[in-house]
N, C-alpha and C positions, 0 to 999 in steps of 0.2 A: 202417860196417856197417849194413845195412838192417834187421836184426832184433835190434839191441843184442847184439853178439857175446857168445856164451856163453863162460864161462871156460875150458872144455875141450871135448873131444869129448863131445857130449851130444845126446840127443833130448829135447826139452822140449815139453810139452803146454800150449798157451795157448788151447785151445778146449774147449767142454763138450758140443757137439752129438753127438759120437760117442765111445763108450768105446774107448780104444786102449791095450792093454798096451804099456808103453814098453820093458821089458827085452828082449823079442825083437827089437825094432827096433834097439836099441843093440848087441845082439850081432851082428845082420846088418851094421850099419855097420862094426863091427870086422872081420868076415869080409871085407867088400869091401876094406878098407884092407890087410889081410894079403895077400889075393890080388894086389892091385895094388902091393904094396910101398910103401904110404903110411903105415906104422905111426906114423911120427914127425910126421905132419901132422894138423892139427885141422880137423874139419868140424862145423859146428853145424846140426842139423836142428830145425826148429820146426814143430809142428803148430798151425795157425791156423784161425780160423773162416772161413766163406765170405765174410763181410763184410770181414774183414781181407784175405783173398786177393784179393777184387775191388778193394779199395783199392790193394794192391800192384801188381796187374795194370794198373790204370788209370795209376798213377803212373809205373811203370817201362817198360811196354810200350805204353801208350796204347790198351789194349784194355779195353772195358767187360765187367764180369762176372767171376766167379771162374774160376780154372783149377785144375788138380790140383796142379801143382808149379811153383815158380819157383826159380831158382838165382841167387845173387849172388856171383860170384867176388871174392876179395879183390884180385885184379889183373885187371880187365876186359880182355878181348882177349888174355890170356896164351896163348901157343902153347907147349905142352910137348911133350916127346918123346912119341910115340904109344905106346899100350899094345901090348905084345907078351907072350905068355904067359911067365910066370915072370920078367919083366923090366919095370920101370916107372921111371919118371918123375922123382920128386923125391928129392933127397938132403938129408938134414937135415930138421929140423922146420919147418913153416910153417903158417900159417892159410890153408886153401884157400878158405873162404868159408862162406856161409849157404845153407841149403836150406829153403824154406817149402813146406809141404804142407797142403792142405785135406782132412782126412779125409772130410768130408761129400761133397765133389766126387769124391774118390777112390772112395768107396763106390758112387756112381752109375756111374762108369767100370768098376769091378770087375764089377758086375752086367752091364753092357753087354758086357764082354770075357770073361765066363764065368770070372772069378777070384774068389777070396775077398778080403775087404778086407785081410787080413794079407799075402797075396801081392801085391796091388796096391800096398800101401805099400812093400814091398821093391823092387818094380819102380821106383817113383818115387824112392826113395833112390838106387838105382843110376843112374838117369837123371840125377838131380841131381848126383851126384858126377862123372859124365862131363862135364856142363856146366862144373863147377868146374875141370876139367882142360883146358878150352879147346875141347872138342868142341861143334859146333853143327849139328844136323840140318837146320836151315833153309838152310845155306849150304855144306855140305861134301860134296855129291854122294854121300851115303849112307855115308860113313865112320863116323859115329857110330852109325848103325843097325846096321852090320856088327859093330862092337865090342860094342855093347849086346846083340845077339843071341847072340854067343859067350859073354858073361858071364852072360846069363840062363840059357843052357843049363848052364854050369858050376855055377850056384847053384840049379838045378832050378826055375827060374821059367818059366812059359809065356809 
């Protein structure tokens, strides 16, 4: 595990630059899991500093500098059944993986995109979960973007 796997579904804050209330993010993660029928699966979300995010980005993507979100699936390259409304993917419990988010970077992107930080963090959690499920917007001819747009609408995210 890239982020020292958390014991259970959890949103953990390992940065100090940006104040982030954790309970609303934890509740949002649970809402995503309920909507996608992933209640028995575990997802670890970790809020990290820009320095740590830059290190992770360089180590795992060979890209210098921080990014807003990185996902580390427990089974890289896993191709799961695709999301369909009211039907999803995994049977039984499993650890899906880790999601790292840089709130400082997310705050800049939120401002650029005309969103609040709270909304941006929710978008990033959703985006990260989709990556954990095997979606890849860099290679899937828009499939992930379409699914993400539908789910953003369902969750009231711009």
